Phi, psi and omega in degrees: 000338188300313188288350194261001184299306182283333180296331184294338190287327194298308181302325182282333172293318177297322175301315179296317179302320183289336178280325181289315187234125178301129184302141176260173189290342179244045184303116173219150177237134180225148175260008182275195181288161181290158185250148174218186179100234189280348178279144164270110198244134167252128182252120179248131179237123182268128174283099183274163173242127180283154177256097180290336179204166181281336185258157173272067185297136183301331181294338181260346181296129180094356180278338175197162178302316181297320180295318181292325178296313182293321182297320179290324175300311181296321182297317181293317181293320179297317181293322180296314180293321177301313182290332180282332190295114176070005185290338182269003179268108183255329184227167181293326175295322172308311184293314183300325177293317185280336185300318182295321178297315178300316181298316182297322178296319182297314178303319177297315187286344173264003178082028182243024176231115002289154183291131182301161177292137175274091180283170178306123186287337181049050183291144181224129170262113183271350181173172178223150173238134185255138173233160183302327187256345187202164176244143175246118177264137177263117191230148166227148174220169183243110179293329166224160175309115179092346178267095187275140174236125180253143185200170175237130181251116182268121184235120181297145176280149176081018181297131179256345179208166178305139185250154172303150191223142179244128168268115179257120183253133191271149170275197190271038172299144177272108180255051181236132175222130176056038176080359180256130184267117177257357182085159180281351175298331185290312176288346177259014184301330185297334177292309178301321182293317180300313180298317178296327177292342185244027170089009180259148158277138179224125178251113180257117180246146176284158173272164173299320187284324184244017181278181179298333175252121187285126170234190179231141167257340194263045182300303179275327183299321187236325191250007172060036176274066187293347176296336177310313183293317180297323179287340185085021183262137170214134178302344176301326179288317176301315181293319177300315181295318178301323179289315178302318180287337176292324178289324173305315182287322180297328182290346178270352184267130183293339183280348189260129172277116187288343180262006178222070178244130176241171180222143173204164180170164183236154177062241177305319180295328175299316179298314181294330176297321174298312185300311186295310182299324179287330185269337194224115181289353178293339176282121185257349172202143187222141172227083174285129180249121175052052185229002181201146170207184187267172183299325182300319176296317182292312193268316184272315183275351170084010183291350175307328186292345178263009184239159172257181188297332185294348180276357188232139166279164168277104202275058181308318190262012166059054182273148156270155193287349174301333180295324180294315179295324184294331179296342176286332184300144005263018181292155183298127184219118175253119175271116188241134185199159171256162191273354178237032182275114186284345179254355170222071189299152189298320186298318179294321181297320181291316176305315182292321176300320181299314179297316187288330179300327179296325176291320180293328178298319176303328176276354189060042186232035181300332179294341180273000180241127178233153172233118182240115182241128176242166176279138177145174179267199179278089185207156179275081184271157179295329181295320177296319184294317191296319184290331173297315180298319183295321182294317176292325175296324184287318189260336177262335182246344187061043188217158181215062181283165176293131175277102187239011180228125179285161173273116182228151178283151177241345197237151164290145185301328180297335183284341185259000180292132183274310188262133164280321176226137183284144182293141184284337184268012181292138175246014185300323187285345181230024186299334179295344182275345184228346187300312175263115182301145172292151175295144178293150179293121181290149178287148178283122181299144183255002176205170179292328177292320178300315182295321178300319181289319179296317181300317181300318177294315179297316184294324178295319178295316179300316180296316184283338184235292183299322186243035183297335182279354180298131171286154172288170174302318179297318179293323185291331183076195183284149178289334178051054187287135178223124177280127182274318176195166172202112187231159178236125180202144178060029179076013182239132169269119184239123183226159177223142179228140165259136177213160177263113180288318178196167183308130177081004179237102181252120186238160175243135179244127175255137182236129177230135173203172183296135180299136179080008180289125180266327188212122184270140170273339184212140172244128178244129175254118178257115175250109199259143171279184186296319177297312183297324181296315180299317182291323179294321180291323178298320182289311184287340179296329180304316185260340189219049184296322184294321183288335186253018184288351178269005177249150177284119191244139171280184179293149182299152176221095186298324181293323176300318181296326177298321180294326178296000000 
């Protein structure tokens, strides 16, 4: 829903234009510069609102009319998606029918549709570290050719048969010292050690962003790579794929019980636990820790500002996040969080749990869904760990022993490092350029019929995906048009109209044309960015300062006015 706020305005604006001015025989609308010369021209300028941030953050509400309007728009949209989420699922048959559709949508929204080829993993064990109770293998594999994943495989000593196994996915811990990258597996090693001490195989894998080979999660968050969204790329997809391939690798190991694999991780690792458990049924139990909350928290309460791109799908189908959790049902799922977590607020976690519980009820599997809340901030606390251990013991071992041993680290980070020298063929640092394939070059239609068919397919795709957030005419409601003023000065007729583009979005349209013009040869629509708006106001202030006194105006620029 984020990218659709401004896109929603255009169709209703065109409807308004056609009502305000009778179409002329050369009716055209342009977002380019104004035209002059031989045309009898009507220039329409839309008072646009810039999007300073994606969320309707409480801190910006009240700073300007535009901020307040956008905040209300996002609040209403988030509430709409929350209310729609799972509301039409009444029976288990309903859910089973929709579940396949939702899972396919999720694969698409993380950039995994079509599913990439499962190429040779080329796993390599570069070394081992010994502990009295377990061995740690230092491993790398290629989830795609050149996309290296580094990890540590903790194996209990004395195994007599395949053991229950945990895939531990790391959050954004900094595993770098003195400029050397050890991966985030190093600061999270205490989790792997505990599982290995208690009879589990545990595979801890690095993320692209914090791994031994540096990639990025912060494309839009930090580097303004807004093309990621247009391309359909999110690092959530890269991490999900690396996890899917980790399961492929684990299934080749004789130490692993293929029917008893669980996933857990916290923060970013909590999010990747969600993606993997929702996408892959090989996960038999999941404990995402501090990794998910609902859209209201992200969009309305502004916790989006505390997250990077890997926490988000490209939300083409306008999901609230309870749908991700519901895809795990009826497998055992423990939603684990602390009560003072500012980026996964408690109220949203509870709302999400309530929605998901309804799906577990349909399976008669409420015992498989848990909500674990501890006191504390966004931190890897012992209290959060203990209940995860209990959950896996219950569902992967069928046991409930006393947890009498804490999770502690045993190794220096240097001991856990996989690479002595980084591979020359790595594509980790630029994976965003190739992970989501480009659309194929379309063929040029050879006839009017071919073009009509191609156009129909493209228009359908645009409506269902890029512009899915557009309201229908019925949803948009009345334009509620009001003329603010209409004056004639300097040989120019200058008018302003306020209208409602859609609920909660009230816009102003300025119209300028030659005085006495009865029939226009051309209509030009200028939709201005911030700089363009400032320049336009500076120019128009020279001749129409009184009419524009409700706008914040820069100093006059008479040369700019002449250009208008």
